[in-house]
Each structure stands twice: as structure tokens, then as C-alpha cells.
C-alpha positions as CSV (number, residue, x, y, z in Angstrom):
1,M,1.4,0.8,1.3
2,S,3.8,-1.1,-0.9
3,C,5.3,-1.7,-4.2
4,S,7.4,-3.9,-6.5
5,S,10.9,-3.2,-7.1
6,R,14.1,-5.0,-8.1
7,T,15.2,-7.5,-10.7
8,A,13.9,-8.4,-14.1
9,V,11.0,-10.5,-12.9
10,A,7.6,-9.2,-14.0
11,L,5.0,-7.4,-12.0
12,S,3.3,-7.9,-15.3
13,A,5.3,-5.8,-17.7
14,L,5.6,-3.4,-14.9
15,I,8.4,-5.1,-13.0
16,V,10.2,-5.9,-16.2
17,T,10.0,-2.2,-17.1
18,L,11.1,-1.1,-13.7
19,F,13.9,-3.6,-13.2
20,G,15.1,-4.2,-16.7
21,C,17.5,-1.3,-16.3
22,S,18.4,-1.7,-12.7
23,S,21.9,-1.9,-11.3
24,Q,23.3,-4.1,-8.6
25,S,22.6,-1.4,-6.0
26,G,18.9,-1.6,-6.8
27,P,16.4,-0.5,-9.5
28,D,16.4,3.1,-10.7
29,V,12.7,3.2,-10.7
30,M,10.1,1.3,-8.7
31,V,6.4,1.0,-8.4
32,P,4.4,-0.1,-5.4
33,S,1.8,-2.7,-5.2
34,A,0.5,-3.1,-1.9
35,T,0.7,-2.4,1.3
36,G,-0.6,-1.8,2.4
37,G,-0.1,-1.7,3.0
38,E,-0.7,-0.4,4.1
39,A,0.2,0.8,3.9
40,S,0.3,1.0,2.6
41,A,-2.2,2.0,1.2
42,P,-3.1,1.5,4.7
43,L,-3.9,-2.1,5.4
44,G,-6.6,-3.4,7.8
45,R,-9.2,-0.8,8.4
46,V,-12.3,-0.3,10.5
47,V,-15.5,1.6,9.8
48,R,-15.1,5.3,10.5
49,G,-17.5,8.1,9.7
50,P,-16.1,11.6,8.7
51,D,-15.6,14.1,11.5
52,A,-17.5,17.4,11.3
53,G,-15.6,19.7,9.0
54,A,-13.1,16.9,8.2
55,V,-10.6,17.5,5.4
56,E,-8.8,14.7,3.6
57,F,-5.3,14.8,2.0
58,A,-3.9,12.3,-0.4
59,Y,-0.3,11.5,-1.2
60,V,1.1,9.8,-4.3
61,A,4.6,8.4,-4.6
62,N,6.1,9.1,-8.0
63,A,8.8,6.6,-8.8
64,S,10.3,8.2,-12.0
65,S,10.2,11.8,-10.7
66,S,11.3,10.8,-7.2
67,N,8.8,12.9,-5.4
68,I,5.4,13.0,-3.7
69,S,2.3,14.7,-5.1
70,A,0.0,16.0,-2.4
71,Y,-3.7,16.8,-2.8
72,S,-6.7,17.9,-0.9
73,I,-9.8,15.9,-1.6
74,N,-13.1,17.7,-2.3
75,A,-15.5,16.2,0.3
76,K,-18.5,16.6,-2.0
77,S,-17.2,15.7,-5.4
78,G,-14.1,13.6,-4.7
79,A,-12.0,15.8,-7.0
80,L,-8.3,16.2,-6.3
81,K,-6.5,19.5,-6.0
82,Q,-2.7,19.7,-5.6
83,I,-1.8,21.6,-2.5
84,S,0.7,24.5,-2.3
85,G,4.3,23.2,-2.5
86,S,3.4,19.9,-4.2
87,P,5.2,17.9,-5.3
88,F,7.6,17.4,-2.4
89,G,11.1,15.9,-3.1
90,A,11.8,12.3,-1.9
91,G,14.6,9.9,-2.7
92,S,15.4,8.2,-5.9
93,G,12.7,5.8,-7.1
94,A,10.0,6.9,-4.5
95,T,7.7,3.9,-4.8
96,A,5.5,3.7,-1.7
97,V,4.1,6.1,0.8
98,A,2.4,5.4,4.2
99,I,0.9,7.7,6.8
100,N,1.8,6.9,10.4
101,P,-1.4,6.1,12.5
102,S,-0.5,9.0,14.8
103,G,-1.3,11.2,11.9
104,K,1.8,13.2,12.3
105,F,4.3,11.6,9.9
106,A,4.6,10.1,6.4
107,Y,7.2,7.6,5.2
108,V,8.3,7.0,1.7
109,A,10.2,3.9,0.4
110,N,13.0,5.0,-2.0
111,S,14.0,2.0,-4.0
112,G,16.8,3.7,-5.9
113,T,18.7,4.9,-2.8
114,T,17.9,2.0,-0.4
115,T,16.4,4.5,2.1
116,I,13.2,5.6,3.7
117,S,12.3,9.3,3.6
118,A,10.4,10.6,6.7
119,F,8.2,13.7,6.8
120,T,6.0,15.6,9.2
121,V,2.5,16.2,7.9
122,D,1.0,19.7,8.4
123,A,-2.6,19.0,9.2
124,T,-3.7,22.4,8.1
125,S,-2.1,22.7,4.7
126,G,-1.2,19.1,4.0
127,A,2.4,20.1,3.3
128,L,5.3,17.7,4.0
129,T,8.6,18.7,5.8
130,A,11.6,16.4,6.1
131,V,12.2,14.9,9.5
132,T,15.6,15.6,11.0
133,G,18.0,12.8,10.0
134,S,15.9,11.7,7.0
135,P,16.4,9.7,4.9
136,F,17.0,6.5,7.0
137,A,18.9,3.5,5.7
138,A,16.8,0.4,4.8
139,G,17.7,-2.8,2.8
140,T,18.4,-3.1,-0.9
141,A,15.5,-1.8,-3.0
142,P,12.9,-1.0,-0.3
143,I,9.5,-1.2,-2.0
144,A,6.7,-1.4,0.5
145,V,6.2,0.2,3.9
146,A,3.6,-0.2,6.7
147,A,3.2,0.9,10.3
148,D,1.7,-0.9,13.2
149,P,-1.7,0.4,14.5
150,K,-0.2,2.3,17.4
151,G,2.4,4.0,15.2
152,K,5.3,2.6,17.3
153,F,6.9,0.5,14.6
154,L,7.5,0.7,10.8
155,Y,8.1,-2.3,8.5
156,V,9.7,-2.2,5.1
157,A,9.9,-4.9,2.5
158,N,13.3,-4.9,0.7
159,Y,12.9,-6.5,-2.7
160,S,16.5,-7.2,-3.7
161,S,17.9,-8.2,-0.3
162,G,14.9,-10.5,0.4
163,N,14.2,-9.2,3.9
164,V,12.2,-6.9,6.1
165,S,13.6,-3.9,7.9
166,A,12.0,-3.0,11.2
167,F,12.2,0.4,12.9
168,S,10.9,2.0,16.1
169,V,9.3,5.4,15.5
170,D,10.2,8.4,17.7
171,A,6.7,9.6,18.7
172,S,7.9,13.2,19.0
173,T,10.1,13.6,15.9
174,G,9.1,10.8,13.6
175,A,12.8,9.7,13.4
176,L,13.5,6.0,12.7
177,K,15.8,3.6,14.6
178,A,16.5,0.1,13.5
179,V,15.0,-2.6,15.8
180,K,17.4,-5.1,17.3
181,G,17.8,-8.0,14.9
182,S,16.6,-6.1,11.9
183,P,16.5,-6.9,9.0
184,F,14.5,-10.1,9.3
185,A,14.6,-12.8,6.5
186,A,11.7,-13.0,4.1
187,G,11.1,-14.9,0.9
188,S,12.3,-14.3,-2.7
189,N,11.7,-10.7,-3.8
190,P,9.3,-9.4,-1.1
191,V,7.1,-6.6,-2.6
192,A,4.3,-6.1,-0.1
193,V,4.0,-5.7,3.7
194,G,1.0,-5.4,6.0
195,V,0.2,-5.3,9.7
196,N,-3.0,-6.7,11.1
197,P,-5.4,-4.3,13.0
198,A,-4.4,-5.7,16.4
199,G,-0.7,-5.0,15.7
200,T,0.3,-8.6,16.4
201,F,1.3,-9.9,13.0
202,V,3.1,-8.8,9.9
203,Y,2.5,-10.4,6.4
204,V,4.9,-10.0,3.5
205,G,4.1,-11.0,-0.1
206,N,7.1,-12.6,-1.9
207,F,6.8,-12.0,-5.6
208,S,9.2,-14.6,-7.0
209,G,8.6,-17.0,-4.1
210,G,4.9,-17.2,-4.8
211,N,4.1,-17.1,-1.1
212,V,3.4,-15.0,2.0
213,S,5.8,-14.8,5.0
214,A,4.0,-14.4,8.3
215,Y,5.6,-13.0,11.5
216,K,4.6,-12.3,15.1
217,I,5.4,-8.9,16.4
218,N,7.1,-8.5,19.8
219,A,4.9,-5.8,21.3
220,T,7.8,-4.3,23.3
221,T,10.6,-4.3,20.8
222,G,8.9,-4.5,17.4
223,A,11.1,-7.5,16.5
224,L,9.7,-10.2,14.2
225,S,9.6,-14.0,14.6
226,A,8.3,-16.4,12.0
227,V,4.8,-17.8,12.5
228,T,4.7,-21.6,12.5
229,G,4.0,-22.9,9.0
230,S,5.4,-19.8,7.3
231,P,5.7,-19.1,4.4
232,F,2.2,-19.9,3.0
233,A,1.6,-20.6,-0.7
234,A,-0.1,-17.7,-2.5
235,G,-0.3,-18.3,-6.2
236,G,1.9,-16.7,-8.9
237,G,3.6,-13.4,-8.3
238,P,2.0,-12.0,-5.1
239,T,2.1,-8.2,-5.6
240,S,0.1,-6.8,-2.6
241,T,-1.6,-7.7,0.6
242,Q,-4.6,-6.3,2.4
243,I,-6.2,-7.2,5.7
244,D,-9.9,-6.8,6.4
245,P,-11.1,-4.3,9.2
246,N,-11.7,-7.0,11.7
247,G,-8.3,-8.7,11.2
248,K,-10.0,-12.0,10.1
249,F,-8.9,-12.2,6.5
250,L,-5.9,-11.6,4.4
251,Y,-6.1,-10.8,0.6
252,V,-3.3,-11.2,-1.8
253,S,-3.4,-10.0,-5.4
254,C,-1.3,-12.2,-7.7
255,D,0.2,-10.8,-10.9
256,T,1.1,-13.9,-12.9
257,S,-1.9,-16.0,-12.0
258,N,-4.3,-13.0,-12.5
259,N,-6.4,-13.6,-9.3
260,V,-6.8,-12.9,-5.7
261,Y,-6.0,-15.3,-2.9
262,A,-8.0,-15.1,0.3
263,F,-6.9,-16.5,3.7
264,Q,-8.4,-16.7,7.1
265,I,-6.0,-15.5,9.8
266,G,-5.8,-17.9,12.8
267,K,-5.1,-17.0,16.4
268,T,-1.4,-17.8,15.9
269,G,-1.2,-15.8,12.7
270,A,-1.2,-18.9,10.5
271,L,-3.1,-18.7,7.2
272,T,-5.8,-21.0,5.9
273,A,-7.3,-20.7,2.5
274,V,-10.9,-19.3,2.3
275,A,-13.3,-21.6,0.6
276,G,-13.4,-20.8,-3.1
277,S,-9.9,-19.1,-3.1
278,P,-8.3,-18.1,-5.4
279,F,-10.9,-15.7,-6.9
280,G,-10.7,-14.7,-10.5
281,S,-12.0,-11.7,-12.5
282,A,-9.0,-9.6,-11.3
283,G,-8.1,-8.4,-14.8
284,D,-4.7,-9.1,-16.4
285,G,-1.7,-8.2,-14.2
286,P,-3.5,-7.3,-11.0
287,G,-1.6,-4.8,-8.8
288,G,-2.2,-3.2,-5.4
289,I,-5.4,-4.5,-3.9
290,S,-7.4,-2.1,-1.6
291,L,-10.3,-2.6,0.8
292,S,-12.9,0.0,1.6
293,P,-12.7,1.2,5.2
294,S,-16.3,-0.2,5.6
295,G,-14.9,-3.7,4.8
296,K,-17.6,-4.2,2.2
297,F,-15.6,-3.9,-1.0
298,A,-12.2,-4.8,-2.5
299,Y,-10.7,-3.2,-5.6
300,V,-7.9,-4.4,-7.8
301,P,-6.3,-2.4,-10.6
302,S,-5.2,-4.2,-13.8
303,Y,-1.8,-3.0,-15.0
304,T,-2.1,-4.6,-18.5
305,L,-5.7,-3.6,-19.2
306,G,-5.7,-0.2,-17.5
307,S,-8.9,-0.9,-15.6
308,V,-10.2,-1.6,-12.0
309,W,-11.9,-4.7,-10.9
310,G,-14.3,-4.8,-7.9
311,F,-15.5,-7.4,-5.4
312,T,-18.0,-7.5,-2.6
313,I,-16.6,-9.2,0.6
314,S,-18.5,-11.7,2.7
315,A,-18.1,-10.6,6.3
316,K,-18.8,-14.1,7.4
317,T,-16.6,-16.2,5.1
318,G,-14.2,-13.7,3.5
319,A,-15.2,-14.9,0.1
320,L,-15.1,-12.4,-2.8
321,T,-17.9,-11.9,-5.4
322,P,-17.2,-9.9,-8.6
323,V,-18.9,-6.5,-9.1
324,G,-19.2,-5.2,-12.6
325,D,-16.9,-6.1,-15.4
326,G,-13.9,-3.8,-15.0
327,W,-14.1,0.0,-15.0
328,P,-11.8,2.1,-17.2
329,A,-8.7,3.6,-15.5
330,G,-5.5,5.0,-17.1
331,S,-2.5,3.3,-18.7
332,E,-0.7,0.8,-16.5
333,A,-2.9,1.1,-13.4
334,T,-0.9,-0.1,-10.4
335,A,-2.7,0.7,-7.2
336,F,-6.0,1.7,-5.8
337,A,-7.0,3.6,-2.6
338,V,-10.4,4.3,-1.0
339,D,-11.0,7.4,1.1
340,S,-11.9,7.5,4.8
341,T,-15.6,8.1,4.1
342,N,-16.0,5.1,1.7
343,K,-17.4,7.6,-0.9
344,F,-14.5,7.8,-3.3
345,G,-11.8,5.6,-4.9
346,Y,-8.6,6.4,-6.8
347,A,-6.7,4.4,-9.3
348,V,-3.0,5.2,-9.6
349,N,-1.9,5.1,-13.3
350,Y,1.8,4.5,-13.6
351,G,2.0,4.8,-17.4
352,A,-0.3,7.7,-17.7
353,G,1.2,9.7,-14.9
354,N,-2.2,10.5,-13.4
355,I,-5.0,9.5,-11.0
356,S,-8.4,8.3,-12.0
357,A,-11.1,9.3,-9.4
358,Y,-14.4,7.5,-8.9
359,K,-17.6,7.8,-6.8
360,I,-18.4,4.5,-5.1
361,G,-22.0,3.4,-5.3
362,S,-24.0,1.4,-2.8
363,S,-23.3,-1.8,-4.8
364,G,-19.6,-1.0,-5.0
365,A,-19.8,0.1,-8.6
366,L,-17.5,2.9,-9.7
367,T,-18.5,6.1,-11.5
368,A,-15.9,8.6,-12.8
369,V,-15.6,11.9,-10.9
370,T,-15.9,15.1,-12.9
371,G,-12.5,16.3,-13.9
372,S,-10.9,12.9,-13.7
373,P,-8.1,12.0,-14.3
374,F,-6.0,14.3,-12.2
375,G,-2.3,14.9,-12.9
376,A,0.5,13.4,-10.8
377,G,4.3,13.1,-11.2
378,S,6.2,10.7,-13.5
379,G,5.6,7.0,-12.7
380,P,3.1,7.3,-9.9
381,G,2.8,4.0,-8.1
382,W,1.1,4.3,-4.7
383,M,-1.4,6.5,-2.8
384,A,-2.0,7.1,0.9
385,I,-5.0,9.0,2.2
386,C,-5.5,10.6,5.6
387,E,-8.3,12.5,7.3
388,V,-7.8,15.6,9.4
389,A,-9.2,15.4,13.0
390,K,-8.1,16.9,16.2
391,G,-5.1,18.6,14.7
392,V,-3.6,15.6,12.9
393,C,-4.2,13.8,9.6
394,K,-4.8,10.1,10.4
395,P,-5.1,7.3,7.8
396,P,-8.2,5.2,8.0
397,P,-7.7,3.2,11.3
398,L,-6.2,-0.2,11.1
């Protein structure tokens, strides 16, 4: 899960809009773009079938209204229904949301208050309750957030301070504690952060730097150390990062070059361009890229066009092949999320203040869900989805 926040750069017109009125302490409003991170939007994922009687919840960070819209997902139709108590208050400029892999906690990057809000997730109702001690201090203009696969550590990209905050997560309470040495230096205006499925590497997209910073994770402490060769060039204006389910490939959507860069991840964490990269047909002003949990498809929303562009993914080479010619979404589409069953996809429309819902066909093509779009808060920018199983609501596994 991630986002873009701070300074008058230009996540398309989005970053200009968001940061044009920002103060020295950070932008008043931010919008995520990747994650996916995964968060958010969660990042790397593996195939997972739905559990019997499973229920899914979706959470959307609303930057302008500084809150979180929470929904239940209809397992048959993909329709969204806001749950009781939604929206839930967060900090100023809530831009990105991520579900901890334990399924117990949710974390929200508040770009306007330089903090991270922490919540417990009620697996029965989907309701959010603030963790004791929340919010927790991060860097300046935190805009993207992602957890490691075991849920032990949380990483936050701080746009204005140009670094990454690292936290250990209390497994019982969800409280955050800064890792020794945190924050860790990144490139210019980091907007996206992702952790590979093995929990060994962190990748950060630097919007103004036009590159990706790569780090090795200390498995004991959660501290980060730069991978040899880092940062790696990644086109114009990286806005989000996604890692495939097997941890072999990294995908970076680039706002100003209007394409997607694909990299093979080496044993050391170093990145090597996939043959044919970068891949075009990503619309104008591509935002938060998302991969289906099956690893078959990738989707990129176009902020400028208000549409979604799809690709099939070669499991062997990591190459992308366009699907369709762009499906209509809402005004200023900034992010996309795929549910745990690979059946439904959701475009987050910042300008329209709503969510476009789709059924995903066998070819990867999208068809609008009946009742779409579904209302959100003001300035929605990122969505995280989790699936209820064994008393917790887990995101698609990394």
C-alpha cells in the first residue's frame, strides 16, 4: 500500500494538486500510489483460494476527509457495502492503508500529521478500533506503508524527508516501536514501498529521483541496509511498486513516462531489467499498480484518463502483454486492488470520491459490477483488502 505526497512535483496533476498547497510540515492532502504495497495494496502475493464461508472486507484511505471507509465485499457479485461505523477517523491526510499479515491490525499513513494510525480489525464486523498509543510518529509526509510477510515489521516511505521509517510490531497489541537506526535514507521523494514475499528485501520507489532504492532486511531487528548497486533506474516518476507472488519480479508504474518498468529480482536483491521493459499502454499518468493474487494479471489506473489498463504476466520471463484498451473508471483514478479470490477488482477514484468495481474475466478483461461505482470519502487514494479466516482478516498472502 502506498501513495504520493509532498511537494509540487507531479504525480500527474495529482501530486501538483496535492502538494501545491502544502506547508513546510508536509502536504495537507495526499494520495497513495503503491504499495504496496503493499501494501499496500498488499505487495507480493501467492495463489490462495477462498475459505469456506469466507468474508472479505475492504478499506479505503480518504486523504481529504482524513478517514477510512470500510466495506464488506459481496462474495457473489463483488458489490461493496459500507459496514456499521464507517468511515473511521484517521489522521490528517490519510493516504495509504495496509493490513498486517497477522490479520489483526491495520495501519494508515497520515501525510498531514507525519504519523501512522494503528487499528485493530474486528474479523466479525470489519470495524476498526484505535490501538493504544496511536498515532505513532513517522517521518515528514508519510505516504506509503507495507508490512513484512510475518507481520513483525512495518515500513513507511516518507516523501518530504526522503527516507524510510522502520518499526517493529507488537504481536499482541499492534503498537509500533521504531527500529534502531530508523529512519533509513532513500532517494528523492519516495512514494512507494514494498516487501518481497520472503521478507528479505524492501523496495522503495523515488518519484523525483526516477529510481528504486533496494534494501536487505535484518531478520532479527528489521533494520535496513542498502543492496549493492542501489538505487536502480526506473523511468520517469515512479509512483508504485508491486512484487509478483513468487518474488521473482518487481513492477514499477511510472507517472511521467507513462509506462511500467519490470525487473528481475536477483539473489542479492539487485534488480535487472526484464527483456522488453519498459512496457507501454499504461494510460496517461499511471498510478498504483496491482497484481492479482494468482499472479496472472497486472492492472494500472490512469489518473488523467480515468481508466484502468490491464496486462497478462509471463510467469517465465516477467514480461507484460496488454489486455484490452483501457476500461472506464472514475475521475482521477489513482489505485487498483484485486480481491483474494481473483474474481473482482476495484479502482479507487480520487477525483470522483468513489470506487469502481469490476468482475475479472478469464482473459483478465474487466466488466463493471452492478451498482458500481460505490461511494467513498473525499479524496480516496488507496484500498486494502483482507479475507476472514480462523478469526482474523488476512490480506492476500505475500
